[in-house]
C-alpha positions as CSV (number, residue, x, y, z in Angstrom):
1,M,83.1,96.7,80.1
2,T,85.3,96.1,83.2
3,V,89.0,96.8,83.2
4,I,91.1,94.1,84.9
5,M,94.6,95.0,85.9
6,D,97.2,92.4,85.0
7,P,99.7,92.2,87.8
8,T,102.4,91.2,85.4
9,N,102.2,94.5,83.4
10,E,99.9,97.2,84.8
11,R,101.2,99.8,82.3
12,A,98.7,98.6,79.7
13,P,95.4,97.5,81.2
14,V,93.5,94.8,79.3
15,A,89.8,95.3,78.8
16,R,87.9,92.0,79.3
17,Q,84.2,91.0,79.7
18,I,83.4,89.5,83.0
19,S,81.6,86.1,82.6
20,A,77.9,86.1,83.4
21,R,77.2,84.6,86.9
22,P,75.0,81.5,86.9
23,P,71.7,81.6,88.8
24,A,72.9,78.9,91.2
25,L,76.2,77.3,92.1
26,S,76.3,73.7,90.8
27,G,78.8,71.4,89.2
28,T,82.4,71.1,90.2
29,V,84.4,73.8,91.9
30,A,88.2,73.7,91.8
31,L,90.1,75.1,94.7
32,L,93.6,76.0,93.6
33,D,96.3,76.4,96.3
34,I,99.0,78.5,94.8
35,A,101.5,77.3,97.5
36,K,101.7,80.5,99.6
37,P,101.8,79.9,103.3
38,R,98.4,79.3,104.9
39,G,96.6,79.3,101.6
40,N,95.4,75.8,102.4
41,V,93.8,77.2,105.6
42,L,91.7,79.6,103.6
43,L,90.8,76.9,101.1
44,D,89.9,74.5,103.8
45,R,87.4,77.0,105.2
46,L,86.0,77.9,101.8
47,E,85.5,74.2,101.1
48,V,83.4,73.8,104.3
49,L,81.4,76.9,103.5
50,L,80.7,75.9,99.9
51,K,79.5,72.4,100.8
52,A,77.2,73.9,103.5
53,R,75.7,76.5,101.1
54,A,75.5,74.3,98.0
55,P,75.3,70.7,99.0
56,G,75.0,69.5,95.3
57,I,78.5,70.8,94.3
58,E,81.6,68.7,94.1
59,V,84.9,70.3,95.4
60,R,88.2,69.3,93.9
61,R,91.6,70.5,95.3
62,Y,94.6,71.4,93.2
63,S,98.0,72.8,94.0
64,K,100.6,74.7,92.1
65,P,104.2,73.6,92.7
66,T,105.3,77.1,93.5
67,F,103.7,80.6,93.9
68,T,106.5,82.2,92.0
69,K,105.4,81.0,88.6
70,P,102.1,80.5,86.7
71,A,100.4,77.2,87.0
72,P,101.9,74.6,84.6
73,E,100.0,74.1,81.4
74,G,99.2,70.5,82.3
75,L,97.6,71.6,85.6
76,R,95.6,74.4,83.9
77,Q,94.3,71.9,81.3
78,Q,93.4,69.4,84.0
79,I,91.4,72.0,86.0
80,R,89.7,73.1,82.8
81,A,88.7,69.6,82.0
82,E,87.5,68.7,85.5
83,A,85.9,71.8,86.9
84,D,83.2,74.4,86.1
85,F,84.5,77.1,88.5
86,V,87.9,77.9,90.0
87,I,88.7,79.6,93.3
88,E,92.4,80.5,93.7
89,G,93.6,80.8,97.3
90,L,96.0,83.6,98.2
91,A,97.3,84.0,101.7
92,D,100.3,84.8,103.8
């Protein structure tokens, strides 16, 4: 079991199972820009690399309104309904 530290409260780590990795990347990948400066630059590059390595995937882009708060529930539900994987872009 892997311990993942929750940045909102590291005094009590939460034990979670890491999801099994699929044998190949296929389906829809969500790239979530959390609205930090230059995060879009990172995600632009990741999109190019993903499409080059796995031409069968679809990439969809999403953005949080601000990095200071969690993604709104509606956005989280939209991503969950439309994507198989999520990559969140953090940058400064």
